[in-house]
KEGUKOL-89268 format. One line per 4 residues: number of its first residue (from 0); for each residue x, y, z of N, C-alpha, C. Coordinates in steps of 0.02 Angstrom, whole numbers, always signed. Layout:
<sites>
NUM> X:Y:Z:X:Y:Z:X:Y:Z ~ ...
</sites>
This chain:
<sites>
0> +3428:+5843:+5237:+3504:+5863:+5254:+3539:+5825:+5288 ~ +3494:+5762:+5331:+3537:+5710:+5356:+3533:+5657:+5312 ~ +3491:+5668:+5259:+3489:+5595:+5213:+3553:+5590:+5174 ~ +3593:+5646:+5176:+3656:+5629:+5132:+3708:+5582:+5162
4> +3704:+5582:+5237:+3736:+5550:+5279:+3727:+5472:+5298 ~ +3657:+5451:+5254:+3638:+5384:+5266:+3681:+5335:+5229 ~ +3716:+5354:+5168:+3763:+5295:+5141:+3815:+5286:+5200 ~ +3850:+5341:+5229:+3886:+5324:+5273:+3889:+5285:+5337
8> +3819:+5307:+5358:+3798:+5274:+5429:+3791:+5197:+5407 ~ +3773:+5180:+5342:+3735:+5108:+5332:+3809:+5065:+5325 ~ +3866:+5126:+5296:+3923:+5074:+5290:+3957:+5068:+5343 ~ +3967:+5116:+5398:+3990:+5103:+5463:+3958:+5041:+5502
12> +3887:+5035:+5483:+3846:+4989:+5530:+3871:+4915:+5489 ~ +3863:+4903:+5427:+3896:+4854:+5398:+3967:+4828:+5409 ~ +4007:+4883:+5436:+4085:+4864:+5440:+4075:+4840:+5508 ~ +4048:+4867:+5556:+4043:+4859:+5623:+4010:+4773:+5626
16> +3951:+4769:+5598:+3934:+4694:+5598:+3969:+4644:+5568 ~ +4004:+4675:+5522:+4058:+4617:+5493:+4097:+4588:+5537 ~ +4132:+4645:+5584:+4182:+4638:+5623:+4158:+4605:+5665 ~ +4086:+4609:+5706:+4079:+4569:+5766:+4056:+4502:+5736
20> +4013:+4490:+5668:+4020:+4430:+5654:+4069:+4387:+5650 ~ +4132:+4427:+5617:+4186:+4375:+5617:+4223:+4353:+5675 ~ +4209:+4391:+5729:+4243:+4381:+5789:+4213:+4329:+5821 ~ +4142:+4322:+5822:+4088:+4273:+5850:+4108:+4211:+5804
24> +4104:+4212:+5744:+4095:+4149:+5704:+4176:+4110:+5723 ~ +4233:+4159:+5716:+4280:+4133:+5724:+4292:+4094:+5796 ~ +4259:+4116:+5842:+4264:+4076:+5910:+4223:+4020:+5923 ~ +4163:+4031:+5884:+4121:+3976:+5877:+4153:+3909:+5835
28> +4176:+3928:+5780:+4190:+3866:+5725:+4270:+3856:+5730 ~ +4310:+3904:+5762:+4381:+3879:+5775:+4400:+3814:+5812 ~ +4454:+3787:+5792:+4476:+3728:+5826:+4521:+3752:+5914 ~ +4495:+3700:+5952:+4509:+3730:+6021:+4560:+3665:+6044
32> +4604:+3661:+5994:+4659:+3605:+6016:+4737:+3636:+6026 ~ +4736:+3657:+6082:+4802:+3691:+6102:+4853:+3662:+6124 ~ +4913:+3672:+6096:+4964:+3647:+6129:+5028:+3693:+6142 ~ +5094:+3660:+6168:+5150:+3702:+6185:+5165:+3756:+6124
36> +5174:+3726:+6065:+5189:+3761:+6019:+5152:+3812:+5986 ~ +5084:+3806:+5993:+5032:+3851:+5976:+5032:+3910:+6023 ~ +5042:+3896:+6085:+5026:+3954:+6133:+5099:+3980:+6154 ~ +5151:+3966:+6105:+5227:+4007:+6111:+5231:+4067:+6069
40> +5254:+4120:+6102:+5270:+4187:+6048:+5308:+4171:+6007 ~ +5278:+4216:+5956:+5323:+4214:+5885:+5350:+4277:+5884 ~ +5426:+4294:+5870:+5445:+4357:+5864:+5475:+4361:+5791 ~ +5440:+4353:+5734:+5482:+4357:+5675:+5536:+4309:+5657
44> +5515:+4244:+5673:+5556:+4190:+5664:+5608:+4180:+5704 ~ +5615:+4216:+5751:+5665:+4218:+5806:+5654:+4174:+5863 ~ +5679:+4135:+5886:+5655:+4097:+5965:+5652:+4148:+6010 ~ +5605:+4151:+6035:+5587:+4199:+6095:+5634:+4173:+6144
48> +5675:+4224:+6188:+5697:+4210:+6254:+5669:+4258:+6305 ~ +5680:+4211:+6367:+5639:+4250:+6415:+5676:+4313:+6427 ~ +5640:+4363:+6451:+5666:+4422:+6473:+5670:+4416:+6548 ~ +5713:+4476:+6560:+5721:+4479:+6657:+5673:+4494:+6666
52> +5616:+4518:+6653:+5554:+4557:+6688:+5510:+4483:+6688 ~ +5512:+4427:+6660:+5475:+4389:+6659:+5456:+4338:+6593 ~ +5433:+4295:+6576:+5427:+4263:+6514:+5393:+4298:+6474 ~ +5323:+4332:+6499:+5278:+4366:+6457:+5289:+4424:+6437
56> +5346:+4449:+6416:+5363:+4511:+6411:+5394:+4509:+6338 ~ +5389:+4546:+6301:+5416:+4564:+6230:+5454:+4621:+6241 ~ +5522:+4628:+6203:+5553:+4680:+6203:+5524:+4744:+6178 ~ +5541:+4798:+6202:+5503:+4863:+6179:+5508:+4876:+6114
60> +5585:+4858:+6072:+5592:+4878:+6016:+5549:+4859:+5949 ~ +5507:+4799:+5969:+5449:+4785:+5921:+5395:+4817:+5917 ~ +5382:+4840:+5993:+5326:+4888:+5983:+5329:+4953:+5950 ~ +5393:+4992:+5973:+5436:+5053:+5946:+5429:+5045:+5870
64> +5458:+5002:+5845:+5452:+4996:+5777:+5389:+4981:+5743 ~ +5349:+4964:+5759:+5267:+4959:+5739:+5237:+5026:+5747 ~ +5245:+5065:+5799:+5223:+5122:+5812:+5263:+5184:+5771 ~ +5322:+5187:+5762:+5349:+5215:+5704:+5324:+5207:+5636
68> +5318:+5147:+5610:+5287:+5130:+5555:+5217:+5156:+5547 ~ +5167:+5158:+5587:+5102:+5200:+5598:+5091:+5252:+5600 ~ +5144:+5300:+5627:+5148:+5370:+5637:+5179:+5395:+5568 ~ +5230:+5366:+5533:+5241:+5388:+5478:+5203:+5382:+5420
72> +5167:+5311:+5429:+5123:+5289:+5377:+5050:+5331:+5361 ~ +5030:+5367:+5420:+4980:+5409:+5438:+5000:+5469:+5405 ~ +5059:+5491:+5430:+5073:+5563:+5399:+5089:+5577:+5328 ~ +5103:+5515:+5291:+5110:+5526:+5230:+5040:+5510:+5201
76> +4979:+5478:+5227:+4929:+5469:+5211:+4895:+5554:+5195 ~ +4915:+5603:+5235:+4892:+5673:+5231:+4918:+5697:+5178 ~ +4969:+5676:+5130:+4990:+5700:+5069:+4929:+5681:+5004 ~ +4876:+5648:+5020:+4837:+5625:+4975:+4786:+5698:+4959
80> +4757:+5715:+5007:+4708:+5759:+4991:+4749:+5828:+4962 ~ +4821:+5840:+4973:+4837:+5893:+4933:+4859:+5872:+4865 ~ +4854:+5809:+4840:+4870:+5786:+4784:+4796:+5797:+4735 ~ +4756:+5794:+4769:+4675:+5795:+4747:+4667:+5865:+4734
84> +4685:+5903:+4772:+4665:+5972:+4771:+4724:+6034:+4765 ~ +4768:+5999:+4731:+4826:+6046:+4713:+4819:+6091:+4671 ~ +4785:+6107:+4631:+4767:+6145:+4579:+4730:+6217:+4605 ~ +4687:+6198:+4664:+4639:+6248:+4687:+4682:+6275:+4755
88> +4738:+6235:+4775:+4763:+6273:+4828:+4835:+6319:+4805 ~ +4853:+6328:+4742:+4915:+6353:+4713:+4966:+6359:+4758 ~ +4993:+6409:+4761:+5058:+6434:+4803:+5056:+6418:+4865 ~ +4995:+6444:+4892:+4990:+6444:+4963:+4983:+6353:+4997
92> +4957:+6324:+4956:+4960:+6245:+4952:+5033:+6218:+4948 ~ +5071:+6241:+4905:+5131:+6209:+4875:+5181:+6217:+4944 ~ +5179:+6285:+4980:+5218:+6318:+5035:+5200:+6274:+5091 ~ +5146:+6259:+5109:+5121:+6210:+5144:+5133:+6139:+5153
96> +5127:+6101:+5094:+5148:+6060:+5084:+5220:+6032:+5097 ~ +5268:+6088:+5086:+5333:+6082:+5091:+5346:+6091:+5162 ~ +5319:+6129:+5188:+5318:+6130:+5269:+5299:+6069:+5306 ~ +5247:+6043:+5283:+5238:+5971:+5303:+5282:+5914:+5304
100> +5305:+5919:+5226:+5369:+5855:+5217:+5420:+5890:+5254 ~ +5430:+5938:+5260:+5502:+5964:+5312:+5489:+5924:+5395 ~ +5436:+5952:+5407:+5413:+5913:+5471:+5432:+5844:+5486 ~ +5395:+5812:+5440:+5401:+5732:+5433:+5475:+5723:+5440
104> +5510:+5747:+5390:+5578:+5731:+5366:+5622:+5755:+5420 ~ +5604:+5807:+5477:+5652:+5819:+5537:+5611:+5761:+5582 ~ +5574:+5732:+5592:+5548:+5683:+5641:+5582:+5619:+5609 ~ +5571:+5601:+5552:+5618:+5547:+5519:+5684:+5547:+5540
108> +5724:+5593:+5540:+5805:+5615:+5545:+5802:+5609:+5617 ~ +5775:+5627:+5654:+5773:+5625:+5730:+5769:+5557:+5747 ~ +5733:+5527:+5728:+5714:+5446:+5747:+5783:+5400:+5717 ~ +5810:+5415:+5662:+5855:+5386:+5637:+5931:+5392:+5669
112> +5934:+5460:+5690:+5994:+5476:+5733:+5998:+5456:+5796 ~ +5942:+5438:+5816:+5925:+5417:+5899:+5928:+5337:+5898 ~ +5930:+5302:+5833:+5953:+5234:+5846:+5872:+5195:+5828 ~ +5811:+5232:+5816:+5755:+5195:+5828:+5745:+5152:+5763
116> +5782:+5152:+5709:+5772:+5123:+5655:+5818:+5054:+5651 ~ +5852:+5050:+5694:+5908:+5003:+5710:+5888:+4926:+5730 ~ +5892:+4889:+5694:+5842:+4811:+5721:+5894:+4795:+5777 ~ +5958:+4799:+5780:+6003:+4764:+5825:+6001:+4795:+5894
</sites>
């Protein structure tokens, strides 16, 4: 019974091993010539301005935009299982997927009205 999960465990082990190997090899073989330009912050091509809280702080809007993208991207990924099993779910699945899309749309409209998608 547990033999069916062996390929998944092997895949996770390979992925973890590759990630650890990549980090270690990058620190060992990477250049160590740091200068002011390399250590400066980069904000989408805009020259970073020091914030009132200190020079090491980014404006929160960058993080909020990234988090919104991740949240909506993950919500849309939940549509794939429905697309695969849509014939077996019939009318019940159709109603549930419309409720899910309505919920995502309400969240999107809320963020839009609150100005979460404004870049300025």
